[in-house]
C-alpha positions as MATLAB code, in Angstrom:
seq = 'MGKFVRICCVVGALIVAWTTLAGATVLEDFTTALKSGTADLSVLASYEYKNRDDATSPGKQFSLRTRLGYRTAAFYDVELYAQFHNLTNVQEDFRFLGGGDADRDIIADPDGNRLYKAFLDYKGIPDTLIRVGRQEIILDDARLLGNIGWRLNGQSFDAVSATNTSVKNLKIYAGYANQVNSIFLTNVDLDHFYLFNAKYSPLKNHSISVYTYLLDTEATADAARDCATYGFRFVGKPAPFNYYIDYTHQSDFADGEDHDADMLNVFVGGKIANKVNLGGGYSYISGQDGSDRPFDTLFSTAHKFNGFADVFLATNGGALISGLQDYYINASTKFAGFKFVAVYHYFDSLEDGSYMNGNVNTKIFDGTYGDEIDLVLIKPINKNIKLLIKYANFMQDDKTSNGTANPTVDTEILTTRLEYKF';
ca = [
       0.000    0.000    0.000;
       3.084    2.238    0.013;
       2.400    4.157   -3.221;
      -1.230    4.741   -2.310;
      -0.409    5.982    1.202;
       2.095    8.466   -0.210;
      -0.458    9.781   -2.722;
      -3.099   10.156    0.021;
      -0.648   11.981    2.267;
       0.267   14.429   -0.518;
      -3.377   15.083   -1.461;
      -4.359   15.474    2.193;
      -1.485   17.856    2.857;
      -2.424   19.975   -0.167;
      -6.060   20.211    0.989;
      -5.040   21.172    4.506;
      -2.525   23.725    3.217;
      -5.057   25.218    0.808;
      -7.801   25.569    3.408;
      -5.339   27.042    5.934;
      -3.895   29.627    3.546;
      -7.260   30.541    2.018;
      -8.687   31.521    5.366;
     -11.732   30.956    7.511;
     -14.333   31.079    4.697;
     -12.747   28.259    2.714;
     -12.208   26.233    5.878;
     -15.870   26.710    6.766;
     -16.918   25.583    3.255;
     -14.726   22.503    3.580;
     -16.231   21.663    6.969;
     -19.732   22.082    5.540;
     -18.876   19.751    2.641;
     -17.692   17.107    5.084;
     -20.830   17.383    7.206;
     -23.241   17.480    4.255;
     -22.126   14.281    2.593;
     -23.975   11.006    2.107;
     -23.235    7.560    3.507;
     -23.796    4.162    1.957;
     -23.884    0.718    3.544;
     -24.048   -2.800    2.147;
     -24.171   -6.010    4.177;
     -23.889   -9.327    2.348;
     -24.387  -12.767    3.894;
     -23.031  -15.546    1.663;
     -22.837  -19.342    1.786;
     -20.792  -21.243   -0.801;
     -20.262  -24.965   -1.318;
     -17.649  -26.096   -3.848;
     -16.842  -29.685   -4.781;
     -14.153  -30.588   -7.304;
     -13.649  -34.223   -8.250;
     -10.060  -34.367   -7.040;
      -8.115  -35.431   -3.957;
      -9.330  -32.516   -1.836;
     -12.506  -32.313    0.251;
     -15.315  -29.884   -0.650;
     -14.867  -26.249    0.293;
     -17.505  -24.719    2.575;
     -17.846  -21.078    3.470;
     -20.252  -18.866    5.366;
     -19.279  -15.198    5.294;
     -20.517  -11.785    6.264;
     -19.256   -8.836    4.236;
     -19.751   -5.214    5.254;
     -18.932   -2.139    3.192;
     -19.394    1.340    4.618;
     -18.763    4.393    2.468;
     -19.038    8.157    2.717;
     -19.049   10.841   -0.015;
     -18.646   14.500    0.863;
     -20.706   17.244   -0.697;
     -18.995   19.331   -3.384;
     -16.168   21.594   -2.229;
     -15.002   23.907   -5.041;
     -15.854   21.224   -7.653;
     -14.179   18.505   -5.565;
     -15.846   15.547   -3.837;
     -14.096   12.965   -1.661;
     -15.202    9.360   -1.270;
     -13.940    6.518    0.924;
     -15.263    2.998    1.480;
     -14.151    0.644    4.236;
     -14.490   -3.102    3.660;
     -14.626   -6.006    6.112;
     -15.055   -9.714    5.327;
     -15.564  -12.132    8.202;
     -15.601  -15.861    7.460;
     -17.782  -17.496   10.094;
     -17.120  -20.874    8.461;
     -13.759  -21.192    6.701;
     -13.501  -24.792    5.533;
     -11.596  -23.959    2.350;
      -8.191  -22.896    1.104;
      -7.168  -19.715   -0.632;
      -4.008  -18.161   -1.988;
      -1.595  -18.057    0.930;
      -3.693  -19.829    3.557;
      -6.747  -21.758    4.630;
      -7.290  -25.507    4.872;
      -4.887  -27.198    2.428;
      -7.102  -30.320    2.247;
     -10.110  -28.370    0.955;
     -11.104  -26.922   -2.422;
     -10.289  -23.303   -3.217;
     -12.724  -20.489   -2.444;
     -10.989  -17.190   -3.147;
     -12.315  -15.181   -0.191;
      -9.800  -14.716    2.656;
     -11.242  -12.638    5.461;
      -9.829   -9.314    6.520;
     -10.187   -5.540    6.376;
      -9.180   -3.027    3.751;
      -9.741    0.474    2.493;
     -11.439   -0.661   -0.710;
     -12.011    2.768   -2.256;
     -10.578    6.202   -1.466;
     -10.594    8.790   -4.224;
     -11.019   12.430   -5.113;
     -13.461   13.473   -7.855;
     -12.856   16.777   -9.640;
     -15.763   18.133  -11.729;
     -14.524   21.642  -12.500;
     -14.046   20.952  -16.235;
     -17.318   20.847  -18.228;
     -18.507   17.338  -19.137;
     -15.443   15.817  -17.479;
     -14.825   13.740  -14.366;
     -11.269   13.369  -13.090;
     -10.789   10.727  -10.409;
      -7.596   10.282   -8.374;
      -7.029    7.479   -5.884;
      -8.209    3.968   -5.117;
     -11.100    3.125   -7.425;
     -12.916    0.374   -9.257;
     -12.362    0.277  -13.020;
     -15.100   -1.408  -15.064;
     -14.876   -0.917  -18.823;
     -17.417   -2.209  -21.362;
     -18.698   -5.604  -20.157;
     -15.740   -6.118  -17.758;
     -14.221   -8.770  -20.050;
     -10.774   -7.178  -19.752;
     -11.099   -4.664  -16.894;
     -13.480   -5.181  -13.983;
     -13.986   -5.236  -10.233;
     -14.376   -9.052   -9.909;
     -17.611   -8.212   -8.134;
     -18.674  -11.828   -7.701;
     -15.880  -12.537   -5.236;
     -16.494  -11.090   -1.820;
     -13.375   -8.925   -1.581;
     -13.494   -7.401   -5.055;
     -10.733   -5.719   -7.046;
      -9.782   -2.047   -7.174;
      -6.914   -0.014   -8.620;
      -4.747    2.845   -7.433;
      -5.180    5.064  -10.459;
      -5.840    8.386  -12.108;
      -8.685    8.446  -14.616;
     -10.588   10.960  -16.720;
     -13.983   10.540  -18.380;
     -15.196   13.086  -20.939;
     -18.620   13.366  -22.619;
     -18.279   16.805  -24.248;
     -18.884   15.423  -27.756;
     -22.436   14.268  -28.363;
     -22.860   10.467  -28.230;
     -19.150    9.992  -27.452;
     -17.692    8.901  -24.112;
     -13.911    8.888  -23.757;
     -12.105    7.252  -20.854;
      -8.371    7.516  -20.186;
      -6.602    6.118  -17.157;
      -3.273    5.263  -15.582;
      -2.839    2.703  -12.784;
       0.224    1.648  -10.815;
      -1.265   -0.835   -8.339;
      -3.892   -3.579   -8.321;
      -5.652   -4.378   -5.036;
      -6.578   -8.009   -5.498;
      -9.387  -10.242   -4.273;
      -6.802  -11.959   -2.038;
      -6.289   -8.703   -0.084;
      -2.842   -8.332   -1.632;
      -1.408   -5.334   -3.486;
       0.343   -5.857   -6.825;
       2.605   -3.002   -7.927;
       2.818   -2.151  -11.624;
       5.371   -0.035  -13.439;
       2.686    1.365  -15.731;
      -0.822    0.471  -16.886;
      -2.248    2.794  -19.534;
      -5.957    2.590  -20.356;
      -7.939    4.138  -23.205;
     -11.545    3.409  -24.143;
     -13.825    5.392  -26.471;
     -17.515    4.548  -26.845;
     -19.572    6.083  -29.654;
     -23.359    5.709  -29.830;
     -24.506    7.108  -33.201;
     -27.930    5.434  -33.034;
     -30.309    4.713  -30.189;
     -29.519    1.315  -28.597;
     -26.360    0.866  -30.708;
     -22.740    1.587  -29.816;
     -19.180    0.845  -30.825;
     -16.208    0.890  -28.474;
     -12.520    0.921  -29.353;
      -9.868    0.373  -26.708;
      -6.159    0.126  -26.002;
      -4.683   -1.221  -22.762;
      -0.900   -1.178  -22.257;
       0.329   -3.266  -19.329;
       3.863   -2.940  -17.962;
       4.384   -4.972  -14.795;
       7.443   -4.797  -12.547;
       8.770   -8.051  -14.022;
      11.624   -7.648  -16.503;
      11.968  -11.193  -17.892;
      10.779  -12.142  -21.378;
       7.981  -14.129  -19.682;
       6.489  -10.979  -18.100;
       2.750  -10.369  -18.540;
       3.606   -7.057  -20.203;
       1.456   -6.736  -23.319;
      -0.476   -4.375  -25.569;
      -4.183   -5.153  -25.957;
      -6.245   -3.596  -28.752;
      -9.814   -4.209  -29.781;
     -13.323   -3.103  -30.646;
     -16.833   -3.966  -29.478;
     -20.221   -3.561  -31.193;
     -23.393   -3.651  -29.061;
     -26.953   -3.414  -30.315;
     -30.394   -3.707  -28.757;
     -32.896   -3.242  -31.586;
     -36.031   -4.519  -29.808;
     -36.890   -7.305  -29.467;
     -33.326   -8.443  -30.298;
     -29.907   -7.814  -28.781;
     -26.402   -8.655  -29.893;
     -22.753   -7.940  -29.348;
     -19.504   -8.796  -31.058;
     -16.014   -7.967  -29.879;
     -12.560   -8.775  -31.138;
      -9.300   -8.207  -29.265;
      -5.681   -8.712  -30.292;
      -2.672   -8.885  -28.000;
       0.945   -8.130  -28.903;
       4.276   -7.453  -27.219;
       4.826   -4.411  -25.012;
       7.566   -3.382  -22.592;
       9.450   -6.492  -21.386;
       6.955   -9.225  -22.349;
       7.683  -11.300  -25.432;
       5.811  -13.834  -27.609;
       2.412  -12.144  -27.305;
       0.421  -12.748  -30.487;
      -3.028  -13.850  -29.358;
      -6.693  -13.182  -30.092;
     -10.102  -13.239  -28.442;
     -13.491  -13.172  -30.162;
     -16.923  -13.038  -28.496;
     -20.261  -13.145  -30.306;
     -23.798  -13.188  -28.879;
     -27.280  -12.916  -30.418;
     -30.494  -13.020  -28.421;
     -34.026  -11.790  -28.284;
     -37.417  -11.933  -26.617;
     -39.421  -14.882  -27.942;
     -42.411  -14.570  -25.643;
     -43.889  -12.012  -23.293;
     -41.393  -12.672  -20.521;
     -38.930  -15.150  -22.039;
     -35.510  -14.221  -23.442;
     -33.407  -16.688  -25.417;
     -29.908  -16.288  -26.820;
     -26.750  -18.017  -27.900;
     -23.094  -17.134  -28.164;
     -19.564  -18.194  -28.967;
     -16.291  -17.328  -27.257;
     -12.847  -17.911  -28.796;
      -9.713  -17.457  -26.702;
      -6.398  -18.500  -28.239;
      -3.967  -20.668  -26.321;
      -0.299  -21.617  -26.711;
       0.491  -21.677  -30.435;
       4.117  -22.654  -30.897;
       6.100  -19.928  -29.161;
       3.083  -17.575  -29.071;
       1.588  -17.372  -25.598;
      -2.110  -17.736  -24.668;
      -4.396  -14.716  -24.623;
      -4.413  -12.870  -21.286;
      -7.791  -11.414  -20.224;
      -5.870   -8.993  -17.976;
      -7.817   -7.964  -14.846;
     -11.273   -9.048  -15.912;
     -14.344  -10.128  -13.992;
     -13.748  -13.637  -15.339;
     -16.553  -15.315  -13.359;
     -19.065  -13.541  -15.588;
     -17.845  -15.492  -18.633;
     -17.226  -19.117  -19.645;
     -19.321  -20.764  -16.946;
     -20.114  -20.000  -13.324;
     -18.166  -23.070  -12.138;
     -15.024  -20.949  -12.682;
     -13.140  -23.730  -14.443;
     -11.416  -21.364  -16.899;
     -10.231  -18.521  -14.685;
      -6.702  -19.143  -16.014;
      -7.561  -16.781  -18.879;
      -6.700  -14.022  -16.369;
      -2.925  -14.221  -16.460;
      -2.757  -16.005  -19.819;
      -2.308  -19.541  -18.514;
      -4.980  -21.419  -20.507;
      -2.500  -23.366  -22.645;
      -5.048  -25.281  -24.757;
      -7.137  -22.209  -25.499;
     -10.917  -22.236  -25.359;
     -13.994  -22.432  -27.544;
     -17.181  -21.860  -25.575;
     -20.522  -22.501  -27.308;
     -23.482  -21.554  -25.132;
     -27.197  -20.867  -25.029;
     -29.110  -19.100  -22.286;
     -32.709  -18.472  -21.331;
     -34.239  -16.167  -18.759;
     -37.693  -15.260  -17.538;
     -39.471  -13.451  -14.707;
     -42.349  -14.915  -12.736;
     -44.000  -13.881   -9.455;
     -41.199  -11.426   -8.707;
     -38.450  -14.015   -9.339;
     -35.907  -13.898  -12.152;
     -34.733  -17.276  -13.474;
     -31.662  -17.759  -15.672;
     -30.459  -21.022  -17.219;
     -27.268  -21.407  -19.281;
     -25.756  -24.401  -21.098;
     -22.080  -24.371  -22.158;
     -20.133  -26.721  -24.400;
     -16.378  -26.235  -23.931;
     -13.818  -27.339  -26.498;
     -10.082  -26.752  -26.609;
      -8.557  -24.769  -29.434;
      -4.881  -25.618  -29.846;
      -3.116  -28.898  -30.567;
       0.412  -30.221  -31.003;
       3.104  -29.274  -28.504;
       5.277  -26.395  -27.338;
       8.579  -25.885  -25.551;
       8.075  -25.375  -21.825;
      11.589  -24.317  -20.915;
      13.693  -27.146  -22.336;
      10.826  -29.659  -22.247;
       8.676  -30.420  -25.280;
       5.163  -30.403  -23.787;
       2.042  -31.751  -25.492;
      -1.180  -29.730  -25.573;
      -4.568  -31.191  -24.671;
      -6.689  -30.942  -27.817;
      -9.944  -32.652  -26.816;
     -13.279  -31.559  -25.418;
     -13.079  -30.105  -21.908;
     -16.718  -30.826  -21.066;
     -20.049  -29.096  -20.682;
     -21.776  -27.131  -17.948;
     -25.216  -26.212  -16.684;
     -25.705  -22.959  -14.768;
     -28.886  -21.967  -12.924;
     -29.576  -18.631  -11.244;
     -32.530  -17.389   -9.195;
     -32.828  -13.744   -8.121;
     -35.552  -12.334   -5.893;
     -35.677   -8.698   -4.756;
     -37.313   -8.794   -1.319;
     -37.749   -5.003   -1.293;
     -35.807   -2.007   -2.621;
     -32.949   -2.664   -0.176;
     -32.754   -6.479    0.113;
     -32.034   -9.033   -2.624;
     -31.780  -12.837   -2.540;
     -29.603  -14.757   -5.011;
     -29.136  -18.512   -5.467;
     -26.667  -19.784   -8.069;
     -25.793  -23.365   -9.035;
     -23.086  -24.445  -11.497;
     -22.249  -27.987  -12.586;
     -19.265  -28.582  -14.897;
     -18.992  -32.147  -16.261;
     -15.649  -33.230  -17.681;
     -15.641  -34.980  -21.065;
     -12.463  -36.478  -22.559;
     -10.108  -37.794  -19.885;
      -7.083  -37.606  -22.181;
      -6.300  -36.449  -25.694;
      -3.037  -36.270  -27.607;
      -1.583  -38.264  -24.726;
      -2.338  -35.367  -22.371;
      -4.766  -35.385  -19.453;
      -7.764  -33.062  -19.512;
      -6.710  -30.146  -17.260;
     -10.281  -29.781  -15.924;
     -12.248  -31.886  -13.410;
     -15.944  -32.231  -12.554;
     -16.925  -29.209  -10.466;
     -20.092  -28.247   -8.603;
     -20.679  -24.912   -6.880;
     -23.757  -23.810   -4.952;
     -23.951  -20.233   -3.690;
     -26.674  -18.477   -1.700;
     -26.501  -14.771   -0.945;
     -28.674  -12.237    0.833;
     -27.635   -8.602    0.409;
     -28.843   -5.423    2.086;
     -27.964   -2.044    0.536;
     -28.696    1.369    1.953;
];
């Protein structure tokens, strides 16, 4: 947290110095802004059961998460916001990165406290928001940059960002981050992370986004994650249909080498009855192709994609050697205040052959991973309380292919959550 603490100290010192030098009136305005702010509170109770068909026992977790935030009123076009986060695991029969029960399956929610958000918003430039400090970054559908909101700790960034909407139907985002605050309550320093995203909406319910993300980690070896990520995304909702298509390419940047990978996502859906929506999609994520490394989905909310059993989270970090083809259909409806969602996935690998892993010639699994059924039920109890139940069942297919074992295993996850927001 060293970089962030230094930034906060500098910003705080500047505010104090400004209010002191400006005199009693400014100090009074600053005090009024502090007193006239608004608070927010969310309390989430969660139970998760995870069973992988391996040598470990099922993971079991019952947790209580609390987030308390406060935003000041405007003070000379500046607003301050801070959010404190606590996760308490009442039942912690699972393992996680760096701890937990080693004989249990992984559930990535270590308990602890953190300052999850702490930023300054400046709104003194017309149609522009400048944000400095610890913040969530969610761009487009969170496929490359997100807050990993499904996990209980979430992900934020120490960053500077600017959003401008001065041109009609155009939203431009530019950002720079130097630290990632992970779901494991760890802080990952970066040398540089440059972000650019422009979204243009020329027609009602239609938009196109173009983006560039340049990642430079602190690693200096050729195997560093450092990469340049470029792409575009079309989204349309011409009632009663909806669709999206995005394509992203990754190449070398900074110290990282052998980045030449692609990702393609396509979805088409629509309303087929009064309250029934049906759709289907395809996801293509390239894997190890000779010396070219797998596609890295950067700091995405990966749980949202490729099945809720979280079998393919290795796309974050670029470790899915065999690549992925995900064919899926989904259906949703609302009845008696409940929302039901059902999704079926068929997962196939993409690459074949072998590659050099150091000095070892390593074969690539080139069979079918398996298929998965996901079920979700959501029920708003009132405007402040929401119930969610989610079940995911991944079923492995080919045990071996190309003389290589299927890297996946049968996985079941059941999650129940009750959330209160104020």
